[in-house]
C-alpha positions as CSV (number, residue, x, y, z in Angstrom):
1,M,-45.2,89.6,-97.9
2,A,-48.1,87.4,-96.7
3,Q,-51.0,85.4,-98.0
4,Y,-54.5,85.3,-96.5
5,F,-57.2,82.8,-97.5
6,T,-60.7,82.1,-96.3
7,D,-63.6,80.0,-97.6
8,F,-65.6,81.3,-94.6
9,S,-65.8,77.9,-93.0
10,E,-64.0,79.0,-89.8
11,Y,-66.8,81.4,-88.9
12,I,-69.9,80.9,-86.8
13,L,-73.0,80.1,-88.8
14,G,-75.7,82.8,-88.7
15,A,-73.3,85.6,-87.8
16,F,-71.2,88.3,-89.4
17,P,-67.6,87.1,-89.8
18,S,-65.9,87.7,-86.5
19,D,-62.6,89.3,-87.8
20,W,-64.2,91.5,-90.4
21,T,-65.5,95.0,-89.9
22,A,-68.7,96.3,-91.5
23,R,-68.4,99.7,-93.2
24,F,-71.4,101.8,-94.2
25,D,-74.3,99.3,-94.5
26,G,-72.1,96.2,-94.7
27,Y,-73.4,94.6,-91.5
28,N,-76.0,92.4,-93.4
29,A,-73.4,89.8,-94.4
30,T,-74.1,86.4,-92.7
31,V,-72.4,83.0,-92.9
32,I,-74.8,80.3,-94.0
33,A,-74.4,76.5,-94.5
34,D,-74.3,75.4,-98.1
35,A,-72.7,72.1,-99.1
36,S,-72.3,73.3,-102.7
37,F,-69.7,75.9,-101.7
38,T,-66.0,75.2,-101.1
39,G,-66.0,75.2,-97.3
40,G,-69.5,73.9,-96.9
41,V,-70.7,77.5,-96.2
42,K,-71.1,80.8,-98.0
43,L,-71.1,84.4,-96.9
44,A,-74.5,85.6,-98.0
45,W,-74.8,89.3,-98.4
46,P,-77.2,91.0,-97.7
47,V,-79.6,88.5,-96.2
48,S,-82.3,91.1,-95.8
49,V,-82.6,94.5,-97.5
50,N,-84.9,97.4,-96.5
51,A,-83.1,100.5,-97.7
52,I,-82.1,101.4,-101.2
53,N,-79.1,103.1,-102.8
54,S,-76.6,101.8,-100.3
55,D,-73.0,100.9,-100.3
56,L,-72.2,97.6,-98.4
57,I,-68.6,97.3,-97.5
58,A,-66.8,94.8,-95.2
59,T,-63.0,94.8,-94.7
60,W,-60.8,92.0,-93.3
61,D,-59.2,93.0,-90.0
62,L,-56.2,90.7,-90.5
63,I,-55.1,92.7,-93.5
64,D,-55.7,96.0,-91.8
65,A,-52.7,95.1,-89.6
66,D,-50.4,94.2,-92.5
67,P,-48.0,97.1,-93.2
68,D,-47.8,95.9,-96.9
69,R,-51.5,96.2,-97.5
70,G,-50.9,99.0,-100.1
71,D,-49.6,96.6,-102.7
72,V,-52.0,93.7,-102.9
73,E,-53.4,91.0,-105.1
74,I,-57.0,89.9,-104.4
75,Y,-58.9,86.9,-105.6
76,W,-62.7,86.4,-105.1
77,R,-65.1,83.6,-106.1
78,G,-68.8,83.5,-105.8
79,K,-72.2,84.2,-107.3
80,M,-74.4,87.3,-107.7
81,G,-78.2,87.0,-107.6
82,R,-79.1,89.3,-110.5
83,A,-77.5,90.7,-113.6
84,D,-78.4,94.3,-113.9
85,N,-77.2,97.7,-112.8
86,D,-79.1,97.5,-109.5
87,Y,-77.0,94.6,-108.1
88,M,-73.2,94.6,-108.0
89,Q,-70.4,92.7,-106.3
90,Y,-66.9,94.2,-106.2
91,L,-63.5,94.0,-104.5
92,V,-62.3,97.0,-102.5
93,A,-58.7,98.0,-101.8
94,R,-56.9,100.9,-100.2
95,F,-60.1,101.7,-98.3
96,D,-59.8,104.7,-95.9
97,T,-61.1,103.4,-92.6
98,V,-61.1,106.8,-90.9
99,S,-63.1,109.0,-93.3
100,T,-66.9,109.1,-93.0
101,V,-67.1,109.4,-96.8
102,L,-65.8,106.9,-99.4
103,N,-62.1,107.0,-100.2
104,T,-61.2,103.8,-102.0
105,Y,-60.7,101.8,-105.2
106,R,-63.6,99.6,-106.3
107,L,-62.7,96.8,-108.6
108,G,-64.3,94.0,-110.5
109,S,-67.5,93.1,-112.3
110,R,-70.1,95.7,-112.8
111,D,-73.5,94.2,-113.6
112,F,-71.8,91.1,-115.2
113,R,-71.5,93.0,-118.5
114,T,-68.4,95.0,-117.8
115,V,-65.0,94.8,-116.0
116,D,-64.6,98.0,-114.0
117,I,-62.0,100.0,-112.1
118,A,-63.5,102.9,-110.2
119,K,-62.3,105.2,-107.4
120,F,-64.0,107.3,-104.7
121,T,-62.3,110.5,-103.6
122,N,-64.0,112.3,-100.7
123,G,-67.2,110.5,-101.7
124,S,-67.0,111.5,-105.4
125,Y,-67.0,108.7,-107.9
126,S,-65.0,108.4,-111.1
127,R,-63.6,105.8,-113.5
128,P,-59.9,106.2,-114.2
129,A,-59.9,103.4,-116.8
130,A,-61.9,102.3,-119.7
131,T,-64.2,99.3,-119.1
132,T,-64.3,96.1,-121.1
133,S,-67.0,93.4,-121.5
134,A,-67.6,90.6,-119.1
135,D,-69.4,87.3,-119.9
136,V,-70.9,85.8,-116.8
137,S,-74.5,85.3,-115.7
138,A,-76.6,85.6,-112.6
139,N,-76.3,82.7,-110.1
140,E,-73.2,81.4,-112.0
141,M,-70.0,80.8,-110.1
142,Y,-67.4,83.3,-111.4
143,C,-64.1,84.8,-110.3
144,Q,-62.5,88.2,-110.0
145,R,-58.8,89.0,-109.5
146,A,-57.3,92.5,-108.9
147,R,-53.7,93.6,-108.4
148,L,-52.5,97.0,-107.0
149,S,-48.8,97.5,-107.4
150,G,-47.6,101.0,-106.8
151,T,-49.8,103.2,-109.0
152,T,-50.7,100.4,-111.4
153,I,-54.1,98.8,-110.9
154,S,-55.4,95.8,-112.9
155,V,-58.5,93.6,-112.9
156,K,-59.9,90.5,-114.7
157,V,-63.2,88.6,-114.4
158,W,-64.0,85.1,-115.7
159,R,-66.3,82.1,-115.3
160,F,-65.1,79.6,-112.6
161,S,-65.8,76.8,-115.2
162,E,-63.2,78.3,-117.5
163,T,-59.4,78.8,-117.3
164,E,-58.3,82.1,-115.8
165,P,-57.3,84.6,-118.5
166,A,-53.6,85.1,-118.7
167,A,-53.9,88.8,-119.4
168,W,-55.5,91.5,-117.3
169,Q,-58.6,92.8,-118.9
170,V,-58.5,96.4,-117.5
171,T,-55.4,98.3,-116.3
172,T,-54.9,101.9,-115.2
173,V,-52.4,104.1,-113.5
174,D,-53.7,106.1,-110.6
175,A,-51.9,107.6,-107.5
176,T,-55.0,108.8,-105.6
177,H,-54.9,106.2,-102.9
178,S,-51.8,104.4,-101.7
179,I,-52.7,102.2,-98.7
180,G,-55.8,101.1,-96.8
181,A,-58.1,98.2,-95.9
182,V,-59.0,95.4,-98.2
183,G,-62.4,93.6,-98.5
184,L,-65.7,93.3,-100.3
185,F,-67.9,96.0,-101.8
186,A,-71.5,95.4,-102.8
187,Y,-74.0,97.9,-104.0
188,R,-77.8,97.9,-103.9
189,K,-79.9,100.3,-105.8
190,S,-83.4,98.8,-105.3
191,G,-85.1,95.8,-103.8
192,G,-83.5,92.8,-102.2
193,F,-80.9,90.3,-103.4
194,I,-78.2,87.9,-102.2
195,N,-74.6,87.8,-103.3
196,E,-73.0,84.5,-102.4
197,N,-69.3,84.7,-101.5
198,D,-67.4,81.4,-101.7
199,V,-63.6,82.2,-101.5
200,F,-61.7,85.4,-100.7
201,S,-57.9,85.6,-100.6
202,V,-55.2,88.3,-100.6
203,G,-51.5,88.3,-101.2
204,T,-49.5,91.4,-100.0
205,N,-46.3,93.0,-101.3
206,G,-45.9,90.7,-104.4
207,D,-47.4,87.5,-103.1
208,I,-50.2,86.0,-105.2
209,A,-53.8,85.6,-104.0
210,L,-54.5,81.9,-103.6
211,T,-57.4,80.2,-105.3
212,S,-57.5,77.3,-102.8
213,A,-56.5,76.8,-99.2
214,P,-52.7,76.6,-98.6
215,A,-51.2,73.3,-97.4
216,T,-49.7,73.6,-94.0
217,G,-46.0,73.0,-93.4
218,P,-42.8,74.5,-92.4
219,E,-42.3,76.8,-95.4
220,T,-45.9,77.4,-96.5
221,P,-47.5,80.9,-96.0
222,I,-50.3,80.5,-93.5
223,N,-53.5,82.5,-93.0
224,P,-53.4,82.9,-89.2
225,S,-57.2,83.2,-88.9
226,I,-57.6,79.6,-90.0
227,T,-54.6,77.4,-89.6
228,D,-52.2,78.8,-86.9
229,L,-52.7,75.8,-84.6
230,L,-52.3,73.3,-87.4
231,A,-49.3,75.0,-88.8
232,T,-47.6,75.1,-85.4
233,S,-48.2,71.4,-85.0
234,A,-46.9,70.7,-88.5
235,R,-43.7,72.7,-87.8
236,L,-43.1,71.0,-84.5
237,N,-43.5,67.6,-86.1
238,W,-41.2,68.5,-89.0
239,E,-38.5,70.0,-86.7
240,Q,-38.6,67.1,-84.2
241,G,-38.5,64.5,-87.0
């Protein structure tokens, strides 16, 4: 059980996040200063686009090393530049990092109008669950949460300005993929656009995905990419009185 949280403020400006790995065409993601976002920065993705019909995937290396990464809860907050079928921003879980074709679950908002669970098996795409409507708009801050527990997969999407729905909006049972990498999945069909990522967090093996940075202290789960040194200092101070 572990919790991981980033608002991307720990990364170097103008660069791809240092402890993430680009998959397929995911290398375009860049950390950019923006005071209106939680950490004063955003992960803008893609910054420039030349090709079309491309999958853009980036997975978080920290979670790749977690043996409990099969059962995860994921929370994401951000904005998407356009609201149509050509521009999408998803979560990705149980991503196969070895195969040269897509084997993964893709979860979240499809073109703002639907909440979607999809899977890729040897590159082939299918939807094992019915979709439901979503009510968010382009350039509006919204949130996505997904949970994968055994063979049960659930997703919900809502405006950041509103209370998180208590119930999952789409749920399915599927046993195709059992473990793998976790991260972000964007898709471009034509033209250029920018998805703006504000917060991304993961809880493994029953832990929740946090919506804000964890407080540091002797009993608080800590994301090692951000707060190891601070957490160590806090523990020492606590233990030494």
